[in-house]
C-alpha positions in Angstrom: -49.7 70.5 41.6 -47.2 70.2 44.0 -47.1 67.5 46.4 -45.4 69.6 49.1 -48.8 70.7 50.2 -48.3 67.9 52.3 -46.0 67.6 55.5 -42.6 67.5 54.0 -43.8 63.8 52.7 -39.8 63.1 51.5 -39.0 63.1 55.2 -41.9 61.8 56.2 -41.7 58.6 54.0 -38.3 58.1 55.6 -39.6 58.5 59.2 -42.5 56.1 58.3 -40.7 52.9 59.1 -40.3 54.0 62.9 -42.4 53.5 65.8 -46.1 52.8 66.6 -45.3 49.0 66.2 -46.3 49.2 62.4 -43.8 46.2 62.2 -46.2 43.6 63.1 -49.0 44.5 60.6 -48.1 42.5 57.7 -46.8 38.7 58.5 -43.5 38.3 57.1 -42.9 41.9 56.7 -41.9 42.0 60.4 -39.1 44.1 61.3 -37.8 45.5 64.6 -39.1 48.8 65.6 -35.8 51.0 65.2 -35.8 54.7 64.6 -34.5 55.3 61.1 -33.1 58.8 62.3 -30.5 56.5 64.2 -29.8 53.5 61.6 -27.8 54.3 58.4 -30.1 51.9 55.8 -33.2 52.2 54.6 -35.5 49.0 55.5 -37.7 48.1 52.7 -39.6 45.5 54.6 -40.8 48.1 57.2 -41.4 51.1 54.6 -43.6 48.5 52.5 -45.2 47.5 55.7 -45.9 51.5 56.3 -47.7 51.8 52.7 -50.0 49.1 53.6 -50.5 50.5 57.1 -51.5 53.8 55.7 -54.8 52.5 55.5 -55.4 52.3 59.1 -52.6 54.5 60.8 -52.6 58.2 61.0 -49.0 58.9 62.3 -45.8 57.8 64.1 -47.3 57.5 67.5 -50.9 56.3 67.4 -53.8 56.5 68.1 -52.7 60.3 67.9 -49.9 62.5 68.4 -47.0 63.0 65.7 -49.5 62.5 62.7 -48.5 62.2 59.4 -50.3 65.5 57.7 -50.2 68.9 58.8 -53.1 71.1 59.7 -55.5 68.2 59.8 -56.9 66.3 63.0 -55.2 63.1 62.8 -58.3 60.9 63.6 -60.1 62.6 60.6 -57.4 61.6 58.4 -57.9 58.0 58.6 -58.1 56.5 55.1 -60.9 54.0 56.0 -63.0 56.5 58.1 -63.2 59.0 55.4 -64.0 56.4 52.6 -66.6 55.0 54.8 -68.0 58.8 55.1 -67.9 59.6 51.8 -69.5 56.6 50.4 -71.8 56.0 53.0 -73.2 59.1 54.9 -74.2 60.3 51.5 -76.4 57.5 50.8 -79.4 55.8 51.4 -77.5 53.7 54.1 -76.9 55.9 57.1 -76.6 59.7 58.6 -74.7 60.8 61.4 -75.6 63.0 64.3 -72.9 64.6 64.9 -72.2 68.2 64.3 -68.7 67.7 63.4 -67.6 70.3 60.5 -68.3 68.2 57.2 -70.6 65.8 58.6 -73.8 67.8 58.0 -72.5 68.2 54.5 -72.5 64.7 53.8 -75.7 63.9 55.4 -77.4 66.4 53.1 -75.5 66.1 50.1 -74.2 69.8 49.9 -70.4 69.6 50.0 -67.9 72.4 48.9 -64.3 72.5 47.9 -63.7 73.8 51.9 -64.8 70.3 53.3 -62.4 69.6 55.8 -62.9 65.8 55.7 -62.4 65.4 51.9 -59.4 67.5 52.3 -58.0 64.9 54.5 -58.7 62.1 52.7 -57.3 63.8 49.5 -53.8 64.4 51.3 -54.1 61.0 52.8 -54.6 59.2 49.6 -51.7 61.2 47.9 -49.7 60.4 51.1 -50.1 56.7 50.3 -49.2 57.4 46.4 -45.8 59.5 47.8 -44.9 56.6 49.9 -45.2 54.0 47.3 -43.2 56.3 45.1 -40.5 56.8 47.8 -40.5 53.0 47.9 -40.2 52.3 44.4 -37.1 54.8 44.0 -35.2 53.0 47.2 -35.9 49.4 46.3 -34.3 48.5 43.1 -32.9 45.8 42.0 -33.7 42.0 40.5 -33.9 39.8 43.2 -37.1 37.8 43.3 -38.4 39.5 46.5 -37.8 43.0 45.6 -39.6 42.7 42.3 -42.5 41.0 44.1 -42.5 43.9 46.8 -42.0 46.2 44.0 -45.3 45.2 42.3 -47.3 45.2 45.7 -46.2 49.0 46.2 -47.6 49.6 42.4 -50.6 47.8 43.6 -51.2 49.8 46.5 -50.4 53.0 44.3 -53.2 51.7 42.1 -55.7 51.5 44.7 -54.9 55.1 46.3 -55.4 56.2 42.9 -58.9 54.1 42.4 -60.0 56.1 45.0 -58.7 59.5 43.9 -60.4 58.7 40.5 -63.5 57.6 42.1 -63.9 60.3 44.5 -62.3 63.5 42.8 -61.9 62.5 39.3 -59.4 64.9 37.7 -56.2 64.5 40.0 -52.3 64.7 38.9 -50.6 61.1 38.2 -47.6 61.4 40.1 -44.9 58.5 40.0 -41.8 60.1 41.6 -41.1 62.0 45.0 -40.5 65.5 43.4 -41.5 69.1 44.3 -42.0 69.9 40.7 -45.9 70.7 39.3 -47.1 68.0 38.0 -50.3 68.5 35.1 -53.7 67.8 36.0 -54.8 64.3 34.6 -58.4 63.6 33.4 -60.4 61.0 35.1 -60.2 59.0 31.7 -56.3 59.3 32.0 -56.5 58.1 35.6 -58.4 55.0 34.3 -56.0 54.3 31.9 -53.2 54.4 34.3 -54.9 52.6 37.0 -55.6 49.6 34.2 -52.3 49.5 32.9 -50.6 49.6 36.1 -52.7 46.5 37.5 -52.4 44.3 34.3 -48.9 44.9 34.2 -48.2 43.5 37.6 -50.9 40.6 37.2 -48.5 39.5 34.7 -50.5 40.4 31.7 -47.3 43.0 30.4 -43.9 42.8 29.6 -42.7 43.6 32.9 -40.9 41.3 35.6 -42.7 43.2 38.7 -45.3 40.8 39.2 -47.4 39.9 42.0 -47.6 36.9 44.1 -49.8 34.0 42.8 -53.3 34.2 44.5 -53.6 33.0 47.7 -49.6 32.2 48.0 -48.8 35.5 49.5 -49.0 36.2 53.1 -52.5 37.2 54.8 -52.4 41.1 54.3 -50.4 41.6 51.3 -51.8 42.0 47.8 -51.7 39.1 45.0 -52.8 38.6 41.6 -56.5 37.9 42.6 -56.4 41.4 44.3 -55.4 43.1 40.8 -58.1 41.1 39.1 -60.7 42.1 41.7 -59.6 45.7 41.4 -59.6 45.6 37.5 -63.2 43.9 37.6 -64.3 47.1 39.9 -62.7 49.7 37.6 -64.5 48.1 34.3 -67.6 47.8 36.0 -67.8 51.5 36.6 -65.9 52.4 33.3 -68.7 54.0 31.8 -68.7 56.3 35.0 -65.2 57.3 34.7 -64.7 57.4 30.9 -68.1 57.4 29.1 -67.4 53.7 27.5 -69.2 50.8 29.2 -66.9 47.5 29.6 -69.0 45.1 31.1 -67.9 41.8 29.5 -64.2 43.2 31.1 -65.9 43.3 34.3 -67.6 40.0 34.2 -64.3 38.2 32.9 -62.0 39.6 35.7 -64.6 38.9 38.3 -64.4 35.4 36.9 -60.8 35.3 37.4 -61.1 36.0 41.3 -63.7 33.9 41.8 -61.4 31.3 40.2 -58.1 32.1 42.0 -58.7 29.9 45.1 -60.5 32.3 47.4 -63.4 30.8 48.7 -66.9 32.5 50.2 -67.0 32.0 54.1 -69.8 29.4 54.6 -69.2 27.9 57.8 -70.4 29.8 61.3 -68.9 29.3 64.8 -69.9 29.4 68.1 -73.3 30.6 67.1 -72.4 33.5 64.7 -73.4 32.9 61.1 -70.6 32.9 58.3 -71.5 36.1 56.8 -70.9 37.7 60.9 -67.3 36.1 61.0 -66.2 38.4 58.0 -66.5 41.4 60.3 -65.2 40.3 63.6 -61.9 40.4 65.7 -60.6 37.2 64.8 -61.4 37.4 61.0 -57.5 36.8 60.0 -58.3 33.3 61.3 -62.0 32.3 61.8 -62.4 31.3 58.0 -63.2 34.5 56.7 -59.5 34.9 55.8 -60.3 32.7 52.9 -62.8 35.2 51.5 -61.0 38.5 52.2 -58.4 39.2 49.4 -57.4 42.2 50.5 -57.6 43.2 54.4 -56.6 46.2 56.2 -55.1 45.0 59.3 -56.1 45.9 62.6 -54.5 44.9 65.6 -55.7 46.3 69.4 -52.1 46.6 70.4 -50.0 47.9 67.6 -52.5 49.6 65.6 -54.4 51.8 67.5 -56.6 54.5 65.6 -59.6 56.4 66.0 -60.7 55.3 62.5 -60.9 52.2 60.9 -63.1 49.6 62.5 -63.0 50.9 65.6 -64.5 54.0 64.1 -67.4 51.7 62.3 -68.0 49.8 65.2 -68.1 52.6 68.2 -69.8 54.9 65.8 -72.8 52.5 65.5 -73.7 52.2 69.1 -73.9 54.0 72.2 -74.2 53.0 75.7 -77.6 51.7 76.0 -77.0 49.6 72.9 -73.9 48.0 74.1 -75.5 47.1 77.3 -78.0 45.0 75.3 -75.5 43.9 72.7 -71.8 44.4 73.5 -69.8 44.8 70.5 -66.3 44.0 71.9 -65.1 47.4 72.7 -65.5 49.8 75.5 -66.2 52.8 73.0 -69.7 53.8 72.5 -69.8 56.8 70.4 -73.4 56.8 69.4 -73.3 58.8 65.9 -73.9 56.5 62.7 -77.2 54.8 62.5 -79.1 53.5 59.8 -81.6 55.2 57.3 -85.1 53.8 56.7 -84.4 53.0 53.2 -81.4 50.8 54.1 -83.8 48.7 56.8 -86.3 48.7 53.8 -83.9 46.4 51.7 -84.9 43.8 54.3 -88.2 44.7 55.4 -90.0 46.0 52.2 -93.5 45.4 53.4 -93.1 44.5 57.2 -91.6 46.5 60.1 -88.7 45.0 61.6 -89.1 43.5 65.0 -88.0 45.0 68.5 -85.1 43.1 69.4 -81.5 42.1 69.2 -79.7 41.6 65.8 -80.6 37.6 66.4 -83.8 38.6 66.5 -84.2 40.9 63.4 -82.1 38.5 61.1 -84.4 35.6 61.8 -87.5 37.6 61.3 -85.9 39.0 58.0 -84.9 35.7 56.7 -81.5 37.0 56.1 -78.5 36.7 58.0 -77.3 40.3 56.8 -80.0 42.1 58.8 -77.9 42.9 61.5 -79.9 46.0 63.1 -80.4 46.3 67.0 -83.6 47.9 67.0 -84.5 47.6 70.5 -84.6 51.4 71.9 -84.5 52.6 68.3 -87.1 53.5 65.8 -86.7 52.7 62.1 -87.7 56.6 60.8 -85.2 59.0 61.4 -87.5 61.7 62.7 -85.0 63.9 64.3 -81.4 64.0 62.8 -79.9 64.8 66.1 -81.5 62.0 68.0 -79.5 58.7 67.8 -82.0 56.2 68.5 -84.1 57.6 65.7 -83.1 55.2 63.5 -81.5 51.7 63.9 -78.1 50.8 65.1 -76.7 48.2 62.4 -74.0 46.0 64.1 -72.7 44.2 61.3 -68.9 44.9 62.6 -67.8 43.5 65.8 -64.9 43.7 68.0 -65.2 40.1 69.6 -63.5 37.1 68.7 -66.0 34.5 67.0 -63.6 31.8 68.7 -64.0 33.0 72.3 -60.4 34.0 72.9 -59.9 37.5 74.4 -59.6 40.2 72.2 -55.9 42.0 72.7 -57.1 45.7 73.9 -60.7 46.4 75.4 -60.9 49.6 73.7 -59.1 49.1 70.5 -60.2 46.7 68.0 -58.7 43.6 66.4 -61.2 43.5 63.4 -59.5 43.6 59.9 -61.4 45.7 57.6 -62.0 43.8 54.3 -60.9 46.6 51.4 -61.6 43.6 49.0 -63.7 40.4 49.8 -64.8 37.8 47.0 -68.3 38.4 47.3 -67.7 41.6 45.3 -66.5 39.3 42.5 -69.7 37.4 42.5 -72.1 40.6 42.4 -69.7 42.2 39.7 -70.4 39.2 37.6 -74.0 39.3 38.2 -74.1 43.1 37.1 -71.9 43.0 34.1 -74.1 39.7 33.3 -77.4 41.5 33.4 -76.2 44.6 31.6 -75.1 42.4 28.8 -78.4 40.3 28.9 -81.1 43.4 28.6 -81.0 44.0 32.3 -81.8 40.6 34.0 -79.4 38.2 35.0 -78.8 34.9 32.9 -79.1 31.7 34.8 -75.2 32.0 34.9 -75.5 35.6 36.6 -78.3 34.5 39.0 -76.6 31.5 40.3 -73.8 34.1 41.6 -76.3 36.3 43.6 -78.1 33.0 44.8 -74.7 31.7 46.2 -74.5 34.8 48.2 -78.2 34.6 49.4 -77.8 30.9 50.3 -74.6 32.0 52.5 -76.8 34.4 54.4 -79.7 31.8 55.0 -82.2 34.0 52.5 -84.2 32.6 50.1 -83.0 32.2 46.2 -84.7 34.2 43.7 -85.7 32.8 40.2 -84.9 36.5 38.5 -82.9 39.2 39.4 -83.4 42.8 37.4 -80.7 45.7 37.7 -83.0 47.4 40.3 -82.9 44.0 42.4 -78.9 44.1 42.0 -78.6 47.7 43.1 -80.5 46.3 46.5 -78.7 43.3 46.5 -75.3 45.3 46.6 -76.4 47.2 49.8 -77.6 44.0 51.4 -74.6 42.4 51.0 -71.8 45.5 51.3 -74.0 47.5 53.6 -71.7 49.7 56.0 -68.7 48.7 54.0 -68.2 52.2 52.0 -69.1 51.0 48.8 -72.6 52.6 48.3 -72.0 55.7 46.5 -70.3 54.7 43.6 -73.1 51.9 43.4 -75.8 54.6 43.5 -73.8 56.6 40.9 -73.7 53.7 38.7 -77.3 52.6 38.7 -78.4 56.2 38.1 -79.7 57.0 41.4 -77.5 59.7 43.0 -76.9 63.1 41.9 -78.9 64.9 39.1 -82.0 62.3 39.7 -85.5 62.5 41.6 -86.7 58.9 40.8 -85.0 57.3 43.7 -85.1 59.3 47.2 -84.1 58.7 50.8 -84.8 60.4 54.2 -82.8 63.4 54.6 -81.4 63.1 51.4 -80.5 66.9 49.9 -81.3 67.8 53.4 -85.1 67.3 53.5 -87.0 64.7 55.5 -88.6 63.3 52.3 -85.8 63.4 50.5 -85.0 65.9 47.4 -82.6 65.8 44.1 -79.3 67.3 44.2 -77.2 68.4 41.5 -75.4 66.0 39.2 -72.0 67.8 40.0 -72.1 66.1 43.6 -71.7 62.6 41.7 -68.1 63.9 42.4 -66.2 65.8 45.2 -64.5 68.9 45.0 -60.9 68.9 44.6 -59.9 71.0 48.0 -59.7 74.7 47.7 -56.0 74.6 49.4 -55.0 72.3 46.2 -56.7 74.3 43.8 -55.0 77.9 45.3 -51.5 76.4 45.3 -51.4 73.5 42.8 -52.6 75.5 39.3 -55.5 72.9 38.9 -58.9 73.3 37.6 -61.7 72.7 39.9 -64.4 70.0 39.2 -67.5 71.5 37.4 -70.2 72.8 39.8 -67.9 73.9 42.4 -66.4 77.1 40.8 
């Protein structure tokens, strides 16, 4: 595969340190907003900043204009937006009413190698890999600051490769900026590469490029705890990726993350529950920052985008909704609504009441049941009708402390790429799988810690099926559902678990096991000499 399927990526990696106010994304990496075509020295701080900003920002101008990638709609290329689509619209959590090319295929689990959004995400992820490779080639030396920054660039490269491994399975491992073709790697080889990189930069290898100790780095930058949590995540899915389960390692690294100094957000503010604080416009200061190990930083002035948290917030409500329950942004796109099976995770035997999220969560006895039901029906009877299906308003652009948002349209809400609650559920699930399918008292304690935080009743037992539901309650609409369902055997290639409009049928119908992966984009196959994933040939 040649990376030059992308937009002159070496030049773009250089240009990446300019414009858009990227300079104010990551705390102490702030730099002057200079045009690199007019300066003689590469700014390592600004380039590292761009690597992090690749999760949110799509070009050099923002929210559109002079995008990073050619031949792709810039807003469509947003990393968070397309990870969210791929891992949420394909599952029992959400469906979208829009007819944009690629959306119906997500809704109905029927994509091909011509899917435009998965092409955009593939290129976005490899753009992040290229930025990281470019930084690592330019930022050399043994200075302590450089060594830490190099570890962070390697972490971000590993994170991008984690998503490539999870979504596409078999892609090249590229560690230099080059126009040479790179052999396609297997999914198992990708797993070994990501595992090795993360362990080395966490200080378990012989290298001297090591991440900062947990809780000692600037908010927004990766530290050892982020590496431990990502290791726990890949070990939890190791059987899917490699054919060999590694439950004990998943549990061990989850334990390291839980003991790292990060803590669950357990104190509310101004009527907002602790859980809500995690998804609000001041989640970098309201206490949620102690739970968020890796945020994708948003700022209404300097990181304007049509993706990220604006997409999640605006896509979940329309004009009628925000008249009832203002979300903190004037944008009201009315696209993504909850599927019935997601609602039933909170209301398994009764119907949710008609009302605002405060009414609904109180009725559910769970602060995570943040549905706006007023003006909506629970069942999606008509796919193109937004009020058919509840609005799930977990993410808000408002500031919990009552301060004014930086912009009325674009949001300040940081997206939690990793938060400590994941370590709790990783631990509990690995514990259950090591104990015959049910949590021991140790694993149950971790689940109940999250349920207590949500003001939900504690439970005396937790089976694997229960845990699958608990993952949805805790991480609904955070773009994590698809790999969870695959891990539990409830996605492609089975008919025991169904959801509305699964496979394109209102009652739900099975779809092939090959849909447990996305197709490698046909543009890459035809120009890069790569093998397509089985089932898409």
